[in-house]
C-alpha positions as CSV (number, residue, x, y, z in Angstrom):
1,M,5.9,19.0,15.9
2,S,3.2,18.1,18.0
3,Y,1.9,14.5,18.6
4,R,-0.9,13.3,16.6
5,E,-4.0,11.0,17.5
6,D,-5.4,11.3,14.1
7,V,-2.9,9.2,12.5
8,L,-3.9,7.0,9.8
9,I,-3.7,3.0,10.8
10,I,-3.0,1.1,7.5
11,A,-2.8,-2.6,7.8
12,H,0.1,-4.1,6.2
13,R,-1.3,-6.6,4.0
14,G,-4.3,-6.8,6.2
15,A,-4.1,-7.8,9.9
16,S,-1.3,-10.4,9.3
17,A,0.2,-10.5,12.4
18,E,-3.1,-12.7,12.9
19,R,-4.2,-13.9,9.8
20,P,-2.7,-15.3,6.5
21,E,-1.6,-12.0,4.9
22,N,-3.1,-10.6,1.7
23,T,-6.3,-12.9,2.4
24,V,-9.9,-12.0,2.6
25,E,-9.6,-13.1,6.3
26,A,-6.6,-10.4,7.1
27,F,-8.5,-7.5,5.6
28,V,-12.1,-8.2,7.2
29,E,-9.7,-8.6,10.4
30,A,-8.2,-5.6,9.7
31,G,-11.7,-3.8,9.9
32,K,-12.5,-5.5,13.4
33,Q,-9.0,-4.0,14.4
34,R,-10.1,-0.6,13.7
35,S,-7.6,0.4,10.6
36,D,-8.3,3.1,8.8
37,S,-6.9,1.1,5.5
38,V,-5.4,-1.8,4.3
39,E,-2.5,-2.3,2.1
40,L,-2.1,-4.9,0.0
41,D,-0.2,-6.2,-3.4
42,V,-1.0,-6.8,-6.7
43,R,0.1,-8.6,-9.5
44,L,-0.7,-9.9,-13.1
45,A,-1.8,-13.5,-14.0
46,S,-0.9,-14.8,-17.2
47,D,-4.4,-14.5,-18.4
48,G,-4.3,-10.8,-17.3
49,S,-6.3,-11.0,-14.0
50,L,-5.1,-9.4,-11.0
51,I,-4.1,-11.2,-7.9
52,V,-3.4,-10.2,-4.7
53,H,-0.2,-11.4,-3.3
54,H,3.3,-10.2,-2.2
55,D,6.1,-12.3,-3.6
56,P,6.3,-12.9,-7.2
57,W,6.2,-16.9,-6.8
58,Y,2.9,-18.9,-5.0
59,H,4.4,-21.3,-2.3
60,D,4.5,-24.2,-4.6
61,G,7.2,-22.7,-6.8
62,R,5.2,-21.4,-9.9
63,T,5.3,-17.8,-10.8
64,I,2.1,-15.6,-10.8
65,W,2.8,-13.9,-14.1
66,S,3.2,-17.6,-15.9
67,T,0.2,-19.0,-14.1
68,P,-3.5,-18.5,-15.0
69,S,-5.8,-17.1,-12.1
70,E,-8.0,-20.5,-12.3
71,S,-4.7,-22.3,-11.0
72,R,-3.7,-20.0,-8.4
73,P,-4.0,-21.4,-4.9
74,E,-6.7,-21.6,-2.6
75,G,-7.1,-18.5,-0.7
76,V,-5.5,-16.1,-2.8
77,P,-7.6,-13.5,-3.7
78,D,-8.1,-11.5,-6.9
79,L,-8.0,-8.0,-6.9
80,E,-11.8,-7.6,-6.8
81,T,-12.9,-10.1,-4.3
82,A,-10.0,-8.2,-1.9
83,L,-11.6,-4.5,-2.5
84,D,-15.0,-6.1,-1.6
85,A,-13.6,-7.7,1.5
86,C,-12.2,-4.2,2.5
87,L,-15.4,-3.1,1.5
88,R,-17.4,-4.7,4.8
89,T,-15.7,-2.1,6.9
90,P,-17.6,1.1,6.0
91,G,-15.0,3.8,5.3
92,M,-12.0,2.1,5.3
93,G,-9.8,2.8,2.6
94,V,-7.1,0.8,0.4
95,N,-3.6,1.6,-0.3
96,V,-3.1,-0.7,-3.9
97,E,0.8,-1.5,-4.5
98,I,1.3,-2.1,-7.7
99,K,4.3,-5.0,-8.2
100,N,5.8,-4.1,-11.2
101,T,9.3,-3.3,-10.5
102,P,11.8,-5.4,-13.1
103,G,13.5,-8.0,-11.6
104,D,10.7,-8.3,-8.7
105,L,8.3,-10.5,-11.4
106,G,9.8,-13.9,-10.9
107,G,13.0,-13.5,-12.9
108,D,14.9,-11.4,-14.9
109,D,13.5,-12.9,-18.1
110,V,10.0,-12.1,-17.0
111,P,8.7,-9.3,-20.1
112,W,8.0,-6.3,-18.1
113,S,4.9,-4.0,-19.1
114,L,2.4,-1.3,-18.2
115,D,-0.4,-3.8,-18.3
116,V,-1.1,-4.6,-14.9
117,V,-1.4,-0.8,-14.4
118,D,-3.9,-0.4,-17.2
119,A,-6.1,-3.3,-15.5
120,T,-5.8,-1.9,-12.1
121,C,-7.0,1.5,-12.9
122,G,-9.5,-0.1,-15.2
123,L,-11.0,-2.1,-12.8
124,I,-11.0,0.7,-9.6
125,G,-12.0,3.0,-12.7
126,A,-15.2,0.8,-13.4
127,R,-16.0,0.3,-9.7
128,A,-16.4,3.8,-9.1
129,A,-18.5,4.6,-12.2
130,A,-20.9,1.6,-10.8
131,G,-21.0,3.5,-8.0
132,V,-18.8,1.9,-5.5
133,D,-17.2,4.3,-2.9
134,Q,-13.7,3.4,-2.0
135,D,-11.0,5.8,-1.3
136,V,-7.9,4.5,-3.2
137,L,-4.5,5.0,-3.3
138,I,-1.8,3.4,-5.5
139,T,1.6,3.0,-4.7
140,S,5.0,2.0,-6.3
141,F,8.6,1.1,-6.3
142,D,8.1,1.7,-10.0
143,S,8.4,5.3,-11.2
144,R,7.2,4.2,-14.4
145,T,4.2,2.6,-13.2
146,L,3.0,5.4,-11.0
147,D,4.1,7.9,-14.3
148,R,1.3,5.7,-16.3
149,V,-1.3,5.5,-13.2
150,R,-1.2,9.7,-13.5
151,H,-1.1,9.8,-17.6
152,I,-4.3,7.4,-17.7
153,G,-6.2,9.4,-14.5
154,G,-6.0,6.8,-12.3
155,P,-6.5,7.2,-8.5
156,P,-4.4,9.3,-6.5
157,T,-0.5,7.8,-6.3
158,G,2.3,7.5,-4.0
159,Q,5.9,7.1,-3.8
160,L,7.4,3.8,-2.1
161,V,10.8,4.4,-1.0
162,F,13.2,2.1,0.5
163,D,16.3,4.2,0.6
164,V,15.7,8.0,1.1
165,T,19.5,9.0,0.4
166,A,19.1,7.6,-3.1
167,W,16.7,10.2,-3.8
168,P,18.4,13.4,-3.5
169,D,15.4,15.1,-5.0
170,L,12.7,13.0,-3.8
171,F,10.0,15.6,-2.9
172,E,10.4,17.8,-6.0
173,S,10.1,14.7,-8.2
174,C,6.8,13.4,-6.1
175,V,5.2,16.9,-6.7
176,E,6.4,17.3,-10.4
177,R,5.2,13.6,-11.1
178,G,1.4,14.9,-9.5
179,H,1.8,12.4,-6.6
180,V,-0.1,13.2,-2.9
181,A,1.9,10.9,-0.7
182,V,5.2,9.1,-0.3
183,N,5.8,6.1,2.0
184,P,9.3,5.4,3.0
185,W,10.5,2.7,4.9
186,D,10.9,3.5,8.6
187,P,14.3,3.5,9.4
188,F,14.9,6.6,7.1
189,V,12.0,8.7,9.0
190,D,13.0,11.2,11.2
191,V,11.5,15.0,11.9
192,Q,13.2,16.5,8.9
193,F,11.5,13.9,6.3
194,V,8.1,14.4,7.5
195,E,8.8,18.5,7.9
196,G,10.2,18.5,4.0
197,A,7.4,16.1,2.6
198,H,4.6,18.2,4.3
199,S,6.4,21.8,3.1
200,A,6.0,20.2,-0.4
201,G,2.4,19.0,0.2
202,L,2.9,15.5,0.3
203,S,1.6,13.0,2.9
204,V,3.7,10.6,4.5
205,N,2.8,7.0,5.6
206,V,5.3,4.8,7.0
207,W,6.5,1.1,6.6
208,T,6.5,-1.2,8.6
209,V,6.1,-0.6,12.2
210,D,5.1,-2.9,15.0
211,E,7.1,-1.7,17.7
212,Y,4.8,0.6,20.4
213,D,7.2,3.4,20.9
214,R,8.1,3.9,17.7
215,V,4.6,4.1,16.7
216,R,4.1,7.1,19.4
217,D,7.6,8.7,17.9
218,L,6.1,8.9,14.6
219,A,3.1,10.1,15.8
220,A,5.0,13.0,17.5
221,M,6.8,13.3,14.3
222,G,3.4,14.2,12.7
223,V,3.5,11.8,10.3
224,D,-0.1,11.0,8.7
225,G,0.0,7.0,8.2
226,I,1.7,4.2,10.0
227,I,1.5,0.8,7.7
228,T,1.6,-1.9,10.6
229,N,1.2,-5.6,10.7
230,V,-0.6,-5.3,14.1
231,P,-3.2,-2.4,13.5
232,A,-5.0,-3.3,17.2
233,A,-1.5,-2.6,18.8
234,A,-0.7,0.7,16.9
235,R,-4.4,2.1,17.6
236,A,-3.6,1.5,21.3
237,A,-0.3,3.1,21.0
238,L,-1.7,6.1,19.5
239,A,-4.8,6.4,22.0
240,D,-2.2,6.3,24.9
241,G,-1.4,10.0,23.8
242,G,1.8,11.9,23.5
243,A,3.5,11.6,27.1
244,S,6.4,9.5,27.4
């Protein structure tokens, strides 16, 4: 594969190496660092609100699913606020990761449902209907969550993958279920993976990559997006070109 300089730089939870992750400040800083997109996490609060937060619990130990939105810690945005923050950089897209995997909601006893999917797609759809022009990709580790997005006609979807060896039919499954992308964990990505995904018509967005040499290696493999905590440094690595 030839070296690509047009790889998308996707800020992981915003410019999270310099600002608190999943905050308005991190999303705005991502734009200043010339990110093409922001990756953020969304969870459902007890009152049905959509909260942007990676872990299932706040730093004070309260779980998001059992805490009403009005009682969330200062600085934790809801999804609409986060999407608006990303709009401050014209043309910047958003990768919304829906956190809805059983066992990752604050404990095994937490009720699992697809309510977070319907609420997320409902908000994004309402914004689009109101004329908000924002490129959104929805990703998740949970297959049922993504299937629901597709069933209700939500935004484009991509499968998040940790161990690609556990998905012998990964590309076929993604295509059959209507996804446009696969987002794999970096250590499993090689040229064969990228070529296989592209042959199936899938984009490849790799997480989480902060090392200069690895950014360049992935660009040489032809990946479509690099999810990084250091968007400015990743951008600089791409700009250095393909010579090693």
